[in-house]
KELOMAR-545290 format. One record per residue (C-alpha): residue in one letter; x, z, y; residue number from 1. Coordinates in Angstrom, 2 decimals, always signed. Layout:
<nodes>
r/east/up/north/k
a/X/Z/Y/NUM;
...
</nodes>
This chain:
<nodes>
r/east/up/north/k
m/-88.13/+33.37/-38.31/1;
c/-90.65/+35.36/-40.35/2;
g/-94.32/+35.36/-39.42/3;
i/-96.67/+38.25/-38.65/4;
v/-100.45/+38.25/-38.34/5;
g/-102.67/+41.29/-37.93/6;
a/-106.41/+41.61/-37.33/7;
m/-109.11/+44.23/-36.72/8;
a/-112.73/+43.10/-36.61/9;
q/-116.27/+43.80/-37.79/10;
r/-115.91/+41.02/-40.34/11;
n/-113.63/+40.32/-43.27/12;
v/-110.21/+39.63/-41.76/13;
v/-108.60/+38.14/-44.88/14;
p/-109.51/+34.52/-43.94/15;
i/-108.12/+35.15/-40.45/16;
l/-104.88/+36.49/-41.87/17;
l/-104.50/+33.59/-44.30/18;
e/-105.20/+30.89/-41.73/19;
g/-102.77/+32.58/-39.36/20;
l/-100.06/+32.55/-42.03/21;
q/-100.74/+28.90/-42.77/22;
r/-100.17/+28.12/-39.10/23;
l/-96.85/+29.97/-39.26/24;
e/-95.60/+28.17/-42.35/25;
y/-93.47/+25.92/-40.15/26;
r/-91.25/+28.90/-39.32/27;
g/-89.79/+28.88/-42.83/28;
y/-90.40/+31.48/-45.53/29;
d/-89.87/+32.26/-49.19/30;
s/-92.65/+34.78/-49.88/31;
a/-95.94/+35.88/-48.38/32;
g/-98.27/+38.85/-48.55/33;
l/-101.11/+40.76/-46.97/34;
v/-102.64/+44.21/-47.10/35;
v/-106.05/+45.47/-45.98/36;
v/-107.61/+48.89/-45.66/37;
n/-110.53/+49.12/-48.05/38;
d/-112.44/+52.38/-48.60/39;
k/-109.46/+54.46/-47.39/40;
m/-107.13/+52.65/-49.76/41;
l/-104.48/+49.99/-49.21/42;
e/-105.17/+46.78/-51.10/43;
r/-102.03/+44.65/-51.19/44;
v/-101.47/+41.10/-52.47/45;
r/-98.06/+39.38/-52.51/46;
s/-96.66/+36.06/-53.69/47;
t/-93.36/+34.19/-53.84/48;
g/-95.16/+30.86/-53.57/49;
r/-96.80/+29.16/-50.62/50;
v/-99.60/+30.71/-48.58/51;
k/-102.16/+28.76/-50.63/52;
e/-101.02/+30.73/-53.70/53;
l/-101.48/+33.97/-51.77/54;
a/-104.96/+32.77/-50.81/55;
s/-105.79/+32.18/-54.46/56;
r/-104.55/+35.65/-55.43/57;
s/-106.52/+37.34/-52.65/58;
a/-109.82/+35.51/-53.21/59;
d/-111.64/+38.77/-53.95/60;
t/-109.86/+40.86/-51.30/61;
q/-111.86/+42.08/-48.32/62;
g/-111.28/+44.38/-45.39/63;
q/-111.89/+44.72/-41.67/64;
l/-108.33/+45.80/-40.89/65;
g/-105.25/+44.05/-42.24/66;
i/-101.73/+42.79/-41.68/67;
a/-99.99/+39.80/-43.25/68;
h/-96.51/+38.32/-43.37/69;
t/-94.37/+35.38/-44.38/70;
r/-90.81/+36.43/-45.22/71;
w/-87.51/+34.58/-44.87/72;
a/-85.07/+36.52/-47.02/73;
t/-82.28/+38.52/-45.38/74;
h/-81.96/+41.76/-47.36/75;
g/-82.69/+41.04/-51.03/76;
a/-83.55/+37.83/-52.85/77;
p/-87.00/+36.21/-52.66/78;
s/-89.19/+38.18/-55.07/79;
i/-92.50/+40.01/-55.30/80;
k/-90.83/+43.39/-54.89/81;
n/-89.06/+42.28/-51.71/82;
a/-92.09/+40.53/-50.20/83;
h/-93.94/+42.15/-47.29/84;
p/-96.05/+44.17/-46.64/85;
h/-94.08/+47.23/-47.75/86;
q/-95.79/+50.54/-48.44/87;
s/-94.94/+54.21/-48.53/88;
r/-96.79/+56.35/-51.10/89;
d/-99.94/+54.18/-50.86/90;
m/-100.52/+55.54/-47.36/91;
i/-98.48/+53.51/-44.83/92;
a/-98.11/+49.72/-44.86/93;
v/-95.66/+47.78/-42.69/94;
v/-94.82/+44.16/-41.90/95;
h/-91.56/+43.54/-40.08/96;
n/-89.59/+40.71/-38.49/97;
g/-85.96/+41.33/-37.59/98;
i/-83.10/+43.34/-39.08/99;
i/-82.56/+47.10/-39.11/100;
e/-78.82/+47.61/-38.82/101;
n/-78.69/+51.30/-39.82/102;
y/-81.02/+50.95/-42.80/103;
e/-78.41/+52.09/-45.35/104;
e/-77.91/+55.41/-43.58/105;
l/-81.67/+55.93/-43.26/106;
r/-82.23/+54.89/-46.87/107;
a/-79.77/+57.51/-48.13/108;
r/-81.43/+60.20/-46.04/109;
l/-84.94/+59.31/-47.15/110;
k/-83.86/+59.23/-50.80/111;
s/-82.56/+62.77/-50.39/112;
e/-86.01/+63.70/-49.09/113;
g/-87.63/+62.41/-52.27/114;
y/-88.69/+58.90/-51.26/115;
e/-88.43/+56.24/-53.95/116;
f/-87.42/+52.70/-53.02/117;
t/-88.84/+49.74/-54.94/118;
s/-87.23/+46.93/-52.94/119;
e/-83.84/+45.84/-51.61/120;
t/-85.15/+45.34/-48.08/121;
d/-84.39/+47.11/-44.84/122;
t/-88.13/+47.09/-44.06/123;
e/-89.07/+49.62/-46.73/124;
v/-87.01/+52.16/-44.81/125;
i/-89.42/+51.76/-41.86/126;
a/-92.48/+52.43/-44.01/127;
h/-91.01/+55.63/-45.48/128;
l/-89.70/+56.79/-42.12/129;
i/-93.12/+56.43/-40.48/130;
h/-94.74/+58.15/-43.47/131;
s/-92.35/+61.13/-43.17/132;
h/-93.50/+61.70/-39.59/133;
y/-97.17/+61.00/-40.39/134;
m/-97.18/+63.67/-43.09/135;
h/-96.16/+66.27/-40.49/136;
g/-99.54/+65.90/-38.80/137;
n/-98.59/+63.36/-36.15/138;
s/-100.95/+60.56/-35.20/139;
l/-100.08/+57.09/-36.45/140;
l/-99.07/+56.12/-32.90/141;
v/-96.73/+59.10/-32.47/142;
s/-95.34/+58.62/-35.98/143;
v/-94.39/+55.04/-35.16/144;
q/-92.97/+55.92/-31.75/145;
t/-90.87/+58.70/-33.28/146;
a/-89.61/+56.47/-36.08/147;
l/-88.62/+53.72/-33.67/148;
k/-86.21/+56.07/-31.91/149;
e/-84.23/+56.26/-35.14/150;
l/-84.01/+52.50/-35.74/151;
e/-81.05/+50.39/-34.68/152;
g/-81.52/+46.64/-34.61/153;
a/-84.35/+44.24/-33.98/154;
y/-87.97/+44.45/-34.99/155;
a/-91.50/+43.22/-34.52/156;
l/-93.82/+45.54/-36.44/157;
g/-97.38/+45.83/-37.62/158;
v/-98.34/+49.21/-39.13/159;
i/-101.56/+50.49/-40.71/160;
a/-102.54/+53.66/-42.60/161;
a/-104.93/+53.96/-45.53/162;
d/-106.82/+56.90/-44.01/163;
n/-107.12/+55.31/-40.56/164;
p/-109.28/+52.18/-40.85/165;
n/-109.79/+51.89/-37.09/166;
q/-106.23/+51.53/-35.82/167;
l/-103.33/+49.11/-35.95/168;
i/-100.00/+49.95/-34.34/169;
c/-97.57/+47.21/-33.36/170;
a/-94.21/+47.22/-31.59/171;
r/-91.42/+44.85/-30.63/172;
r/-87.74/+44.95/-29.79/173;
g/-85.63/+41.84/-30.12/174;
s/-88.29/+39.86/-32.02/175;
p/-91.37/+38.19/-30.49/176;
l/-94.84/+39.69/-30.81/177;
l/-98.07/+39.19/-28.92/178;
l/-101.53/+40.71/-28.79/179;
g/-104.60/+38.50/-29.15/180;
v/-107.63/+39.78/-27.22/181;
g/-111.07/+39.02/-28.62/182;
i/-114.61/+40.29/-28.09/183;
g/-115.15/+43.31/-30.31/184;
e/-112.00/+42.38/-32.24/185;
n/-108.27/+42.27/-31.56/186;
f/-105.29/+40.61/-33.19/187;
v/-101.52/+40.59/-33.30/188;
a/-99.12/+37.78/-34.19/189;
s/-95.56/+36.59/-33.79/190;
d/-96.72/+33.21/-32.45/191;
v/-99.78/+32.24/-30.43/192;
s/-100.49/+29.27/-32.73/193;
a/-101.51/+31.73/-35.47/194;
l/-104.37/+33.04/-33.33/195;
l/-105.79/+29.87/-31.80/196;
p/-108.75/+29.73/-34.22/197;
v/-109.91/+33.19/-33.06/198;
t/-108.71/+33.58/-29.45/199;
n/-106.64/+31.93/-26.74/200;
r/-106.40/+35.12/-24.64/201;
v/-103.04/+36.72/-25.31/202;
i/-100.70/+39.40/-24.00/203;
y/-96.99/+38.71/-24.45/204;
l/-95.44/+42.08/-25.23/205;
e/-92.31/+43.17/-23.40/206;
e/-89.13/+44.51/-24.94/207;
g/-89.75/+48.01/-26.29/208;
d/-93.54/+47.88/-26.07/209;
v/-95.67/+49.81/-28.56/210;
v/-99.40/+49.03/-28.81/211;
e/-102.25/+51.08/-30.21/212;
v/-104.86/+48.50/-31.22/213;
e/-108.49/+49.35/-31.93/214;
r/-111.51/+47.13/-32.43/215;
e/-112.85/+47.38/-28.88/216;
s/-109.70/+48.33/-26.98/217;
y/-105.93/+48.61/-26.90/218;
r/-103.31/+50.76/-25.16/219;
i/-99.80/+49.55/-24.40/220;
f/-96.83/+51.87/-23.97/221;
d/-93.43/+50.79/-22.66/222;
a/-90.04/+51.64/-24.15/223;
h/-90.17/+55.07/-22.49/224;
g/-93.60/+55.86/-23.92/225;
k/-95.43/+55.47/-20.62/226;
p/-98.81/+53.64/-20.53/227;
v/-98.51/+50.21/-18.90/228;
d/-100.72/+47.25/-18.12/229;
r/-99.73/+43.78/-19.28/230;
a/-101.45/+40.68/-18.01/231;
v/-103.86/+38.81/-20.28/232;
q/-103.01/+35.13/-20.23/233;
v/-104.98/+32.13/-21.41/234;
s/-102.77/+30.07/-23.70/235;
e/-102.33/+26.45/-22.63/236;
i/-101.76/+25.41/-26.25/237;
s/-104.83/+23.71/-27.65/238;
n/-105.96/+24.06/-31.22/239;
e/-105.76/+20.27/-31.55/240;
s/-102.12/+20.16/-30.43/241;
v/-101.01/+21.99/-33.57/242;
q/-103.04/+19.77/-35.91/243;
l/-101.30/+17.08/-37.96/244;
g/-103.74/+14.30/-37.15/245;
n/-103.03/+10.94/-38.79/246;
y/-99.34/+11.58/-39.32/247;
r/-97.80/+12.31/-42.70/248;
h/-95.63/+15.20/-41.43/249;
y/-95.29/+17.24/-38.25/250;
m/-91.77/+15.91/-37.81/251;
q/-93.06/+12.33/-37.72/252;
k/-95.79/+13.37/-35.28/253;
e/-93.30/+15.10/-33.02/254;
i/-90.89/+12.17/-33.07/255;
h/-93.74/+9.98/-31.83/256;
e/-94.78/+12.53/-29.19/257;
q/-91.46/+12.16/-27.38/258;
p/-92.60/+9.62/-24.75/259;
s/-95.42/+11.92/-23.65/260;
a/-93.25/+15.05/-23.95/261;
i/-90.59/+13.49/-21.73/262;
s/-93.24/+12.32/-19.29/263;
d/-94.74/+15.81/-19.08/264;
t/-91.27/+17.32/-18.57/265;
l/-90.67/+14.90/-15.71/266;
e/-94.01/+15.59/-14.07/267;
s/-92.35/+17.51/-11.23/268;
v/-90.25/+14.50/-10.19/269;
c/-92.25/+11.46/-11.23/270;
n/-94.27/+11.40/-8.02/271;
s/-91.25/+11.82/-5.79/272;
t/-88.30/+9.69/-4.76/273;
s/-85.95/+12.66/-4.63/274;
i/-84.89/+15.65/-6.73/275;
s/-85.44/+19.16/-5.37/276;
p/-83.76/+22.40/-6.54/277;
g/-87.19/+24.04/-6.42/278;
i/-88.06/+22.66/-9.86/279;
f/-85.76/+25.36/-11.26/280;
g/-87.29/+28.23/-9.29/281;
a/-87.76/+29.49/-5.74/282;
d/-84.22/+30.89/-5.58/283;
a/-82.55/+27.85/-7.10/284;
a/-81.20/+26.30/-3.91/285;
a/-79.51/+29.51/-2.80/286;
t/-78.21/+30.24/-6.29/287;
f/-76.84/+26.75/-6.89/288;
s/-74.97/+26.86/-3.57/289;
e/-73.02/+29.88/-4.86/290;
v/-71.94/+28.54/-8.27/291;
n/-68.61/+26.86/-8.95/292;
s/-68.93/+26.25/-12.69/293;
i/-71.46/+26.04/-15.51/294;
l/-71.53/+28.01/-18.76/295;
i/-74.01/+26.70/-21.34/296;
l/-74.96/+29.00/-24.24/297;
a/-77.01/+27.68/-27.15/298;
c/-77.27/+27.31/-30.93/299;
g/-77.84/+24.39/-33.31/300;
t/-79.61/+21.41/-31.80/301;
s/-79.70/+23.05/-28.36/302;
y/-75.91/+23.39/-28.51/303;
h/-75.67/+19.62/-28.99/304;
a/-77.84/+19.11/-25.89/305;
g/-75.43/+21.30/-23.96/306;
m/-72.49/+19.25/-25.18/307;
v/-74.07/+16.07/-23.80/308;
a/-74.76/+17.82/-20.50/309;
r/-71.08/+18.73/-20.11/310;
y/-70.26/+15.02/-19.72/311;
w/-73.03/+14.58/-17.12/312;
l/-72.22/+17.69/-15.13/313;
e/-68.51/+17.02/-14.87/314;
e/-68.78/+13.26/-14.19/315;
i/-71.85/+13.08/-11.96/316;
a/-71.94/+16.53/-10.32/317;
g/-68.18/+17.14/-10.39/318;
i/-68.58/+20.71/-11.56/319;
q/-66.64/+22.33/-14.39/320;
c/-68.74/+22.99/-17.49/321;
t/-68.09/+25.01/-20.64/322;
v/-70.40/+24.93/-23.66/323;
e/-70.33/+27.82/-26.13/324;
i/-72.09/+28.54/-29.41/325;
a/-74.20/+31.55/-28.51/326;
s/-73.63/+33.33/-31.82/327;
e/-69.86/+33.29/-31.20/328;
y/-69.74/+33.86/-27.45/329;
r/-70.47/+37.58/-27.30/330;
y/-68.06/+38.42/-30.15/331;
r/-64.92/+37.22/-28.45/332;
t/-63.09/+38.53/-25.43/333;
s/-63.82/+36.16/-22.58/334;
v/-63.00/+36.13/-18.88/335;
p/-66.27/+36.10/-16.93/336;
n/-66.65/+33.93/-13.85/337;
l/-69.08/+35.79/-11.61/338;
n/-69.82/+32.57/-9.72/339;
a/-70.78/+30.60/-12.82/340;
l/-74.31/+29.46/-13.54/341;
v/-75.14/+30.64/-17.06/342;
v/-77.55/+28.17/-18.68/343;
v/-79.28/+29.19/-21.91/344;
l/-81.13/+26.64/-24.04/345;
s/-83.76/+27.37/-26.70/346;
q/-86.88/+25.72/-28.04/347;
s/-88.64/+28.99/-28.81/348;
g/-87.06/+31.20/-26.17/349;
e/-86.72/+33.89/-28.84/350;
t/-83.48/+32.82/-30.57/351;
a/-81.76/+36.14/-31.21/352;
d/-78.19/+34.87/-30.83/353;
t/-78.96/+33.09/-27.56/354;
m/-80.83/+36.08/-26.15/355;
a/-77.93/+38.38/-27.07/356;
a/-75.45/+35.97/-25.47/357;
l/-77.50/+35.94/-22.25/358;
n/-77.59/+39.73/-22.14/359;
h/-73.83/+39.85/-22.79/360;
a/-73.18/+37.46/-19.89/361;
k/-75.38/+39.55/-17.59/362;
d/-73.65/+42.75/-18.69/363;
m/-70.35/+41.19/-17.62/364;
g/-71.75/+40.62/-14.14/365;
q/-72.81/+36.99/-14.48/366;
g/-76.16/+37.26/-12.77/367;
n/-76.80/+33.60/-11.97/368;
t/-78.83/+32.62/-15.02/369;
l/-81.09/+29.70/-15.89/370;
a/-83.25/+29.40/-19.01/371;
i/-84.33/+25.95/-20.20/372;
c/-87.04/+26.53/-22.76/373;
n/-90.22/+25.11/-24.27/374;
v/-92.25/+28.34/-24.39/375;
p/-93.60/+30.08/-21.26/376;
e/-93.46/+33.88/-21.31/377;
s/-90.78/+33.85/-24.02/378;
a/-88.07/+36.51/-23.91/379;
l/-85.44/+34.08/-22.63/380;
i/-87.65/+32.92/-19.78/381;
r/-88.47/+36.45/-18.73/382;
a/-84.83/+37.56/-18.83/383;
s/-83.47/+34.73/-16.65/384;
k/-83.24/+34.51/-12.88/385;
l/-84.16/+30.81/-12.87/386;
r/-86.20/+28.86/-15.40/387;
f/-87.30/+25.38/-16.37/388;
l/-90.05/+24.64/-18.91/389;
t/-89.51/+21.49/-20.94/390;
r/-93.25/+21.09/-21.69/391;
a/-92.64/+19.47/-25.06/392;
g/-95.73/+21.16/-26.50/393;
p/-95.79/+22.95/-29.86/394;
e/-92.98/+21.88/-32.18/395;
i/-93.92/+22.71/-35.77/396;
g/-91.31/+20.84/-37.81/397;
v/-88.23/+22.97/-38.49/398;
a/-85.91/+20.06/-37.59/399;
s/-86.14/+19.88/-33.81/400;
t/-86.88/+16.49/-32.25/401;
k/-88.90/+16.45/-29.03/402;
a/-87.47/+19.83/-27.97/403;
f/-84.00/+18.24/-28.06/404;
t/-84.82/+15.16/-26.00/405;
t/-86.76/+17.16/-23.40/406;
q/-83.80/+19.57/-23.13/407;
l/-81.60/+16.55/-22.41/408;
v/-84.01/+15.46/-19.69/409;
a/-84.01/+18.95/-18.16/410;
l/-80.21/+19.07/-18.20/411;
f/-80.02/+15.65/-16.55/412;
l/-82.32/+16.91/-13.80/413;
l/-80.04/+19.93/-13.37/414;
t/-77.07/+17.56/-13.11/415;
l/-78.76/+15.55/-10.36/416;
v/-79.76/+18.65/-8.38/417;
l/-76.21/+20.05/-8.50/418;
a/-74.72/+16.66/-7.65/419;
k/-77.03/+16.40/-4.64/420;
q/-76.13/+19.88/-3.38/421;
r/-72.45/+19.01/-3.71/422;
g/-72.86/+15.76/-1.77/423;
r/-72.11/+13.56/-4.78/424;
l/-75.50/+11.98/-5.53/425;
v/-75.16/+8.50/-4.08/426;
q/-77.58/+6.84/-6.54/427;
e/-80.53/+9.22/-6.34/428;
t/-83.19/+6.51/-6.15/429;
e/-81.70/+4.65/-9.13/430;
f/-81.52/+7.84/-11.21/431;
v/-85.14/+8.75/-10.42/432;
h/-86.23/+5.24/-11.39/433;
a/-84.30/+5.50/-14.67/434;
l/-86.02/+8.80/-15.46/435;
r/-89.45/+7.33/-14.76/436;
h/-88.66/+4.43/-17.08/437;
l/-87.37/+6.67/-19.85/438;
p/-90.71/+7.32/-21.67/439;
s/-91.38/+3.58/-22.06/440;
a/-87.77/+3.00/-23.15/441;
v/-88.19/+5.68/-25.84/442;
q/-91.39/+4.01/-26.99/443;
k/-89.52/+0.74/-27.50/444;
v/-87.07/+2.54/-29.77/445;
l/-89.95/+4.09/-31.71/446;
d/-91.22/+0.57/-32.34/447;
m/-88.12/+0.11/-34.53/448;
e/-89.58/+2.53/-37.08/449;
p/-90.37/-0.07/-39.82/450;
q/-86.81/-1.44/-39.64/451;
i/-85.29/+2.04/-39.95/452;
a/-87.66/+2.97/-42.79/453;
t/-86.32/-0.02/-44.73/454;
l/-82.75/+0.91/-43.90/455;
a/-83.31/+4.45/-45.21/456;
e/-83.90/+3.14/-48.74/457;
r/-80.16/+2.51/-49.03/458;
f/-79.40/+6.20/-48.50/459;
a/-81.57/+7.68/-51.23/460;
s/-78.77/+7.72/-53.80/461;
k/-76.04/+8.91/-51.43/462;
h/-74.59/+12.43/-51.43/463;
h/-72.45/+12.28/-48.30/464;
a/-72.53/+10.55/-44.91/465;
l/-70.23/+10.32/-41.90/466;
f/-71.47/+9.98/-38.30/467;
l/-69.27/+8.68/-35.48/468;
g/-69.61/+8.68/-31.71/469;
r/-67.44/+8.70/-28.62/470;
g/-67.77/+10.43/-25.27/471;
m/-71.25/+11.71/-24.50/472;
h/-72.49/+10.09/-27.72/473;
y/-70.31/+12.24/-29.95/474;
p/-72.85/+15.12/-29.63/475;
i/-75.56/+12.61/-30.60/476;
a/-73.59/+11.85/-33.76/477;
l/-73.47/+15.61/-34.40/478;
e/-77.21/+15.82/-33.93/479;
g/-77.80/+12.85/-36.26/480;
a/-75.69/+14.48/-38.97/481;
l/-77.52/+17.78/-38.51/482;
k/-80.93/+16.13/-38.89/483;
l/-79.88/+14.29/-42.05/484;
k/-78.53/+17.38/-43.80/485;
e/-81.38/+19.62/-42.60/486;
i/-84.17/+17.67/-44.23/487;
s/-82.63/+15.33/-46.82/488;
y/-79.94/+17.76/-48.09/489;
i/-77.34/+14.98/-47.92/490;
h/-74.02/+16.43/-46.84/491;
a/-73.32/+14.87/-43.45/492;
e/-70.55/+15.41/-40.93/493;
a/-69.91/+13.99/-37.48/494;
y/-66.63/+13.26/-35.73/495;
p/-65.43/+11.73/-32.49/496;
a/-64.58/+8.24/-33.67/497;
g/-61.01/+8.55/-32.40/498;
e/-60.46/+11.46/-34.81/499;
l/-61.00/+9.29/-37.90/500;
k/-57.29/+8.67/-38.38/501;
h/-56.55/+12.39/-38.15/502;
g/-58.17/+13.25/-41.46/503;
p/-61.76/+12.13/-42.06/504;
l/-60.67/+8.59/-42.95/505;
a/-59.49/+9.98/-46.28/506;
l/-63.15/+10.44/-47.26/507;
v/-64.21/+6.87/-46.57/508;
d/-65.04/+4.64/-49.54/509;
k/-67.87/+2.39/-50.68/510;
d/-70.05/+5.40/-51.51/511;
m/-69.68/+7.04/-48.08/512;
p/-72.05/+5.46/-45.53/513;
v/-70.69/+5.65/-41.99/514;
i/-73.27/+5.73/-39.19/515;
s/-72.02/+4.92/-35.71/516;
v/-73.59/+5.24/-32.28/517;
a/-72.36/+2.23/-30.29/518;
p/-73.67/+2.02/-26.71/519;
n/-72.27/-0.53/-24.31/520;
d/-70.12/+1.85/-22.28/521;
t/-66.49/+2.16/-21.25/522;
l/-65.48/+3.41/-24.70/523;
l/-67.03/+0.50/-26.63/524;
e/-63.80/-1.41/-27.28/525;
k/-62.10/+1.76/-28.50/526;
l/-65.06/+2.40/-30.80/527;
k/-64.87/-1.13/-32.23/528;
s/-61.28/-0.46/-33.26/529;
n/-62.37/+2.75/-34.99/530;
l/-65.07/+0.85/-36.88/531;
q/-62.48/-1.64/-38.10/532;
e/-60.56/+1.29/-39.58/533;
v/-63.64/+2.08/-41.67/534;
r/-64.12/-1.51/-42.85/535;
a/-60.43/-1.78/-43.81/536;
r/-60.99/+1.12/-46.25/537;
g/-64.10/-0.43/-47.82/538;
g/-66.57/+1.79/-45.98/539;
e/-70.18/+0.68/-45.40/540;
l/-71.05/+0.71/-41.68/541;
y/-74.45/+1.24/-40.06/542;
v/-74.08/+0.63/-36.34/543;
f/-76.79/+1.51/-33.80/544;
a/-75.70/-0.84/-31.05/545;
d/-76.98/-1.88/-27.65/546;
a/-78.05/-5.51/-27.50/547;
d/-75.04/-6.57/-25.42/548;
t/-72.28/-4.92/-27.46/549;
l/-71.42/-8.12/-29.35/550;
i/-71.03/-6.35/-32.68/551;
s/-72.00/-8.85/-35.36/552;
e/-73.39/-8.21/-38.81/553;
s/-71.13/-9.07/-41.72/554;
d/-70.45/-7.94/-45.24/555;
g/-70.44/-4.14/-45.10/556;
v/-71.45/-4.03/-41.43/557;
n/-75.15/-3.43/-40.76/558;
v/-76.12/-3.63/-37.10/559;
i/-79.33/-2.08/-35.79/560;
q/-79.99/-3.46/-32.32/561;
m/-81.29/-1.05/-29.71/562;
p/-83.87/-2.53/-27.29/563;
e/-81.95/-1.75/-24.10/564;
h/-79.03/+0.16/-22.62/565;
a/-79.94/+3.22/-20.55/566;
g/-76.62/+4.08/-18.91/567;
y/-76.20/+7.84/-18.52/568;
l/-79.53/+8.38/-20.29/569;
s/-78.37/+6.43/-23.34/570;
p/-77.94/+9.64/-25.43/571;
v/-81.71/+10.18/-25.27/572;
l/-82.45/+6.71/-26.63/573;
h/-79.77/+6.79/-29.34/574;
t/-81.15/+10.09/-30.63/575;
i/-84.47/+8.53/-31.67/576;
p/-83.30/+6.16/-34.45/577;
l/-81.16/+8.92/-35.97/578;
q/-84.23/+11.18/-36.10/579;
l/-86.20/+8.39/-37.79/580;
l/-83.36/+7.69/-40.22/581;
a/-83.23/+11.34/-41.31/582;
y/-87.00/+11.44/-41.67/583;
y/-87.25/+8.35/-43.87/584;
v/-84.24/+9.29/-45.99/585;
a/-85.93/+12.65/-46.65/586;
l/-89.10/+10.79/-47.68/587;
q/-87.06/+8.71/-50.10/588;
k/-85.57/+11.86/-51.62/589;
g/-88.92/+13.67/-51.79/590;
t/-87.87/+16.80/-49.91/591;
d/-90.16/+19.12/-47.92/592;
v/-89.67/+17.49/-44.53/593;
d/-91.35/+20.07/-42.30/594;
k/-90.18/+23.14/-44.21/595;
p/-86.66/+22.41/-45.53/596;
r/-85.23/+24.93/-47.96/597;
n/-83.41/+27.99/-46.65/598;
l/-84.20/+27.20/-43.00/599;
a/-86.55/+28.69/-40.44/600;
k/-87.93/+27.39/-37.17/601;
s/-87.48/+30.36/-34.87/602;
v/-84.24/+32.13/-35.75/603;
t/-84.90/+35.68/-34.58/604;
v/-82.13/+37.38/-36.59/605;
e/-78.36/+37.19/-36.15/606;
</nodes>
């Protein structure tokens, strides 16, 4: 959610910190700041504007050791006083991602010890707590380690001291953090993209790790304080892959990257005529033979992907499937099925609610776990028994696009594997062919972009929209509504079309556009009747229909013809025009497409 960058070098690190923050802007933030050690003093600059404003304010700031941060407000409103870094008595400076749950108790104690608080944040507690141990003669490393034992909650931390210009301490629990390894210089960040200009050699820190970083070396300690070695990995993400190129926004770029992202995700099957369980891990075949149901845990867009998969898994594989919102799952009393396959979905692999839900399922004895994720070495991947990488590449835009469609592809592959193991896959060759054809089918839908851009002009003055779908396309209607409200700020809701008469129809009038997903499937005739209910109330219809649905344009009925029907894979194709519609409506309304207000890309807090 928030972004952290830290650097120690024999050169001025301020440009490194600022460029790193700029590369983390996609995560969402409302303030930014940095601090450097300069002549045994902390020099701090903060701003409630964009990183470019912080860069302007810090034009004369220099230092060879520094930490920087972009903040997404949790405790306290966006303001200079609440912006990171936070300091304690001009000696200790801290940047922090996550939430400290016992901060009120610690704050009261530290106040009684004479510490003054200047912010409303939970992070300032960390700075004062470390300072209290540092002033007792402990090293900065020991002071941090001691303070961490008193914290409850999640954190990724960067800590420096004014009188120690040769050391940076960082730690993580529940929030992502990695170490960047250079030559005569070292770095820390919450995302590898922030460090690509200076190094592609990274160490993904494990849960509970604390790192003592110096210019020429580093030491890593595990959650028990014991020294450990962590492998240095060369990031596969290229510097060019996170550049905007000729596109106007990252979201537009990522929408257009979907054919290649899907192709890369299918690499393991595209050169084969059959589907093997091994694509999900060495133990997949044995694990899948034990399971008798599926439990999918996810949030937001990933939750919608899981909802589509439920239709596939139950109809094609004949296996019971439940889909739960991860943030709700662990807070209700549920009856665990020890023979279920627990599938967790996340673009970043660091979504706090999804990670907590996975741990809750494992604590209840559900050990058969599968993570479908876009980021190798993420927490979710490391915590799961089985794993599948979607290979969508970096997704910068807050509104997920290619991560969603590649998750759908991964879930369809899972469906086929389970169907095959259960003796139900009678059309394997046809399904493999359909998957191979999918990238070119998506490209044909992308070619509709000019038509959808024109259509979007009609939405600029609207304040509400209704999305309809049936069967496995109802989750696609949900996803279309989510995209529209995320980036255009138009209030949008989605319903199964058959539910119109049970309430939502009361909202329909000439000012409420109704967008419908209309594939040529077994529910088409039912859907047509639902659309007539809208027209009878004067509603304006926008129907994304397959070419052979025989839905004709008329007054108040606007039909957007899809290039082809994709059968079970139709949800993937019908997602694309809804992404484009949201994008072009947002352009019409002049919103910040890639960084919509109040939202963040990687949601690492509950």
